[in-house]
C-alpha positions as CSV (number, residue, x, y, z in Angstrom):
1,M,-19.9,9.7,-56.4
2,T,-17.1,10.5,-58.8
3,R,-14.6,8.8,-56.6
4,I,-16.7,5.7,-56.6
5,L,-17.0,5.7,-60.4
6,G,-13.2,6.2,-60.7
7,A,-12.6,3.3,-58.3
8,I,-14.9,1.1,-60.3
9,I,-13.2,2.0,-63.6
10,Y,-9.7,1.3,-62.2
11,L,-11.0,-1.9,-60.5
12,F,-12.6,-3.3,-63.7
13,F,-9.6,-2.6,-66.0
14,G,-7.2,-3.7,-63.3
15,I,-8.9,-7.1,-62.9
16,L,-9.2,-7.5,-66.7
17,E,-5.5,-6.7,-67.1
18,F,-4.6,-9.2,-64.4
19,L,-6.7,-12.0,-65.9
20,L,-5.3,-11.3,-69.4
21,G,-1.8,-11.5,-68.0
22,L,-2.6,-14.8,-66.3
23,R,-4.0,-16.1,-69.6
24,F,-0.8,-15.1,-71.4
25,V,1.4,-16.8,-68.8
26,F,-0.7,-19.9,-68.7
27,E,-0.5,-20.3,-72.5
28,L,3.2,-19.5,-72.5
29,F,4.1,-22.2,-70.0
30,G,1.6,-24.7,-71.3
31,A,-0.8,-24.8,-68.4
32,N,-3.2,-27.7,-68.4
33,P,-6.5,-26.4,-69.9
34,A,-8.4,-29.2,-68.0
35,S,-7.5,-27.5,-64.7
36,T,-10.6,-25.8,-63.3
37,F,-8.9,-22.5,-62.6
38,V,-7.1,-22.4,-66.0
39,A,-10.3,-23.2,-67.8
40,W,-12.1,-20.5,-65.9
41,V,-9.4,-17.9,-66.8
42,Y,-9.6,-18.9,-70.5
43,S,-13.4,-18.7,-70.5
44,V,-13.6,-15.3,-68.8
45,T,-11.0,-13.7,-71.0
46,F,-12.0,-15.3,-74.3
47,Q,-14.4,-12.6,-75.3
48,F,-11.8,-9.9,-74.6
49,V,-9.1,-11.7,-76.7
50,A,-11.3,-13.0,-79.5
51,P,-11.4,-9.7,-81.5
52,F,-7.6,-9.8,-81.8
53,F,-7.2,-13.4,-83.1
54,G,-5.5,-13.6,-86.4
55,I,-3.7,-10.3,-86.3
56,F,-0.4,-12.1,-85.8
57,P,0.3,-15.8,-86.2
58,E,0.6,-17.9,-83.1
59,V,4.0,-19.4,-82.2
60,N,3.4,-22.9,-81.0
61,P,6.6,-24.8,-80.0
62,T,5.8,-28.3,-78.8
63,V,7.5,-29.3,-75.6
64,G,7.6,-33.0,-75.3
65,A,4.5,-35.1,-76.1
66,V,2.2,-33.7,-73.5
67,A,3.0,-30.1,-72.6
68,R,2.2,-27.4,-75.2
69,S,3.5,-23.9,-74.9
70,V,1.8,-21.1,-76.9
71,F,3.1,-17.6,-77.5
72,D,-0.3,-15.8,-78.1
73,P,0.2,-12.4,-79.5
74,A,-3.6,-11.8,-79.5
75,T,-3.5,-11.8,-75.7
76,L,-0.6,-9.3,-75.7
77,V,-2.5,-7.0,-78.1
78,A,-5.6,-7.3,-75.8
79,L,-3.5,-6.3,-72.8
80,I,-2.2,-3.2,-74.6
81,V,-5.6,-2.2,-76.1
82,F,-7.6,-2.7,-72.9
83,G,-4.9,-0.9,-70.9
84,A,-5.1,2.0,-73.3
85,I,-9.0,2.0,-73.2
86,G,-9.0,2.0,-69.4
87,A,-6.5,4.9,-69.4
88,I,-8.5,6.9,-72.0
89,V,-11.9,6.3,-70.2
90,A,-10.4,7.3,-66.9
91,R,-8.8,10.4,-68.4
92,F,-12.0,11.3,-70.3
93,L,-14.0,11.1,-67.1
94,G,-11.5,13.2,-65.2
95,F,-9.7,10.4,-63.4
96,G,-6.3,11.0,-65.1
97,S,-4.2,9.9,-62.2
98,R,-4.3,7.7,-59.1
99,S,-4.3,10.8,-57.0
100,A,-7.7,11.7,-58.3
101,L,-9.1,8.8,-56.3
């Protein structure tokens, strides 16, 4: 049972970190938010990034008239915070390393 709980914790935080990383890359390279997949990633990750909006100003260089690249520090802060939370939860529950799985 403890192995299953540990696997679920690692899976949840791993997927979250992956999606937050995708969000950061999509914003950085100006991905089209009208794209179904990009819109889905933005909507799924919004509630995880929203608490960190406004900590740092966004850097928004405009590339041409259509593409828009955004360096979003809120997403980077979310990546760090949720990575740390995942590690702390895993350590607190006794899953301090991958070998515990």
